[in-house]
N, C-alpha and C positions, 0 to 999 in steps of 0.2 A: 314617858315617850309620847310623842304626839300622835293623835289618832289618825288612821289611814283615811285620806280623802279621795275621791275619784274625779277625773277629767275624761269625758266621753268626747272622742273625735269621730266626727261625722264626715264624710266624704263621698262624692258620686264618682270618684276615681279611686286612686290607690290609698289616699289619706295621708301619703309621705309627707307632703308639705304642711299639713295641719300639725302632723307629730313632731317634725323638726322645729316649727315654729313654736309649738307648745313646750318642748323640751328646753328651748333656748330660754324662754321666758321663766320657765321653772327653776332654771340653774340660780335664779335670783332668789329662790326661797328654800334653800337647802336644809333648813332646819324643820320643813314640812314633810311629811309622808304622803306621797301623792303616787296613786296607781293611774297609769293612762290605759285607756280601752279604745281601740281603734276599731271603727266600723267602716269597711271599704265598700265600695261599688253599691252605695245606697241609691237606688234609683226609682224606686215604688214608695207609695204612701205607706203602705204596710210596713216596709222596712223601716221607715221614719218612726211611725207609731211604736213599733216594737222597742226600737232603740232608746226612745224618749221614755217608754214606760219604765224601763229597765234603769234608765238614768234618774227618774223620779224617785225609784225604790232606794236607790243609794244616796240620793241627795248630791248629785253630780253637777259638776260645771260643764255646760255644752260647748265645745269649739267645733265650728264647722266650715268646710270649705265647699260649697255647692256651686258648680258652674252653671247648671240649669236654674234659671230665675224662679220658676215655679216651685222648685224643690226647696230652694232657698227660702222663699217666702213661707212655704210649709213649715219648715223647721222654726223659723222665727216666731210664727202665730202659735205654734203648738207650745213652744218653750214658755210664751208670754201666758198662754192659757193655764199651763201647768204650774207657773211662778218658778221655772227654771232659769237660773242665770245662764246667758248664752252669749256667744261671741262669733260674729260673722267676720271671718277672716279675708274673704275673697270679694264679697259684693262692692264694699266701698272702694277697692282699688279698680275693679272692673268698670265702675261708673266714671271714676277720674280717667281711666285710660280711654273710655268710649268718648267722653267730652273731649279729651286731649286730641286724640286721632280723627274724632268726628265720623267714628265707626262704630258699628254694634259688635259685641263680641261673638265668637262662634257658638258659645255655649256647648262645646263638645268636650265631654269629660276625657281626661286621660293623655291629653296633649303633650303635657310636659313629662309624663311618665314614658311616652313614646320615643321623646327626645332622649331621655335617660338611657332607655334601653338600646338605642341605637349607639349612644356614647359608650356605654360599657361593653356592647358587642364589639366595637373597634378596639377599645383597649384589650380585650381578651385575644382578638385576632392578633394583634401586635405583639402581645406576649408569647403567644403560640409560635410565631413567625421567628422572632429573634431566638427563640430556644431551639428551632428545627432549621437553622442555616447551616448551610455548607455540609450536609450530612449529617448534623447531629441527630441524635434520638431517631434513628430511623424506624424504630419498632412503633413509632407513632404515626407514620405515614398515613394509615388508613383514615386518621382522624383530620387529616388536611383537606382543606376545600379544593385546594390547588397544589399540585407537585410540579415543580420546574426541574427540569433534567437538562445538562449540558456540560460542556468542557469549561475548564477555568477561563475567568474573564468574559463570559458570554452575558454579563449583566443579571445573573441569577438572584444576587443579594440586594441591588437596588430595586430591581422588579419586585422581588417578594416584599420588600419593606413598602414600597408604593401601593402594592394591592392589599397589604394589610391595613393601611390607613384608610383604605375603602370598605373595610369589614371582613376581608377573607383570610382565613386562615391559611397560610402559605409555607409548605416546606420546599427546600431545594436540595437537590443531590447533584454532587459533581461527578463526572465521568473521567475517569483516567485509564488510559489503556494500560491492560496488564492487571489491573485490579477488578475484580468482579463487582458488578454492581449490587446493592443491597438486596437480598430476596424479597423484601417487603415490596419493592416496585411491582411484583408480579400479582401481589394480593389485591392491590387498589383498583377502584373502577377506573379503565382506561381513558374514561370520558373526563377525568379531572387532572391528566397529565399533559403538560405542555413541555415539548422539547425545543431547546434553542439551539441554533446553528448561526454561524457567521462566516463572511468571507475571510479566508486564511490571511490575507495580506493586511486586512484590518485588524485582525486578532494580534499578529505580529507587532503592528503600530501600538495596540493597546498595552500589551504586555511589556514591550520595551519601555514605554512612558511610565508603567508602573514600578519597573525595576529601577529605573532611573530616579524616580521620586523616593525609593527605599534606599537609595545610595548602592545600589548593585550594578553589576556590569549588564547593560542591556544586550549583550552579545552572547550571553550563556544560553544553553539548550531551550530554557523555558520559552524564549522568544526567537528561536531558531525557525526559519520558515518550513523547512523540511519536516520538522517535527511537528510543528502546527498543522501543517497539511495532514499529516499522519493521524493527528487528534481528530480533526474534522471528519477525515474519511472513516475513522473508527465509529465516530459518534453516529454520522450518518447511517452507517450499516447496522448499528444496533437499533437505531429508531425504525429502521424499515422492518425489523423482525417483530415489531409489536404495533398494535392499532393505536398509535398516539398522533396527536397533533403536532405538526412541526412548524417553527416559525423561525424565519430569517430576521436577526436583529439588526442586521448590517446598516449603518447610517439612520438608525431610528431612534428617536427618542423614548425614554422610558414611558412616558404618557402614552404615546403611540403604540408601543409593543404592549403595554397592560390592556390598551382597548382591543388590540386584536386577540390577546388571549382570552378575554371574557367573551368575545363575539365568536370565536372557534371552539370554544368550549360550552357555548350556548348558556352562558350565565348572564348574558345581558340582552 
């Protein structure tokens, strides 16, 4: 069995970049037994000295991604002094980019990780929103950032999806006359609930178009004006009994309604 060898990864941020690159390169040497040790948020001289002393004891290869030039220089000089083999993954690229753009790098650690965090936050929000569309999993309503409530075809689903792409976990609950709304609605912070209403005639047109698209008779009760008017009246009465924000979506684009939701819920 091949002896265990060590690769030390030093970074003034998370070290994920160094680990991914080192792992990709090591995949070409599968016959070797290698242990990766990651040192994240290395931002002081004492942290550098401690990590390199340990690396020297293990006879390790040092791989580092230091955005801060002084720290990168310190790691390089210390490795030279200790006779440690070392690879600077970031400085050569930063120099080339600086020359290409005619700009100096910000030297702020963690910017890439910040982007990654935002990306994964939006993915999580989208997954939550899809799972909590149209009254699904109402037991999770307290976990939502925003809860949309309204009768059928008041743009709840497209509005939920749009907001989720901006990082908000959204659940939406349909209101149906004669069916009791889920009790979880009473448990959540009223400052996170937005109620959607629409002009009855416009709702009739939307529902009729939807039924026609599905190959159904648009004259059925679902798109009947009297029934639609009753639904809107029912929803407005229900909303008045609660301290919730009410938003009229008539004639508004999804983007406009989303902005109004965020403003009225004081999330923007």
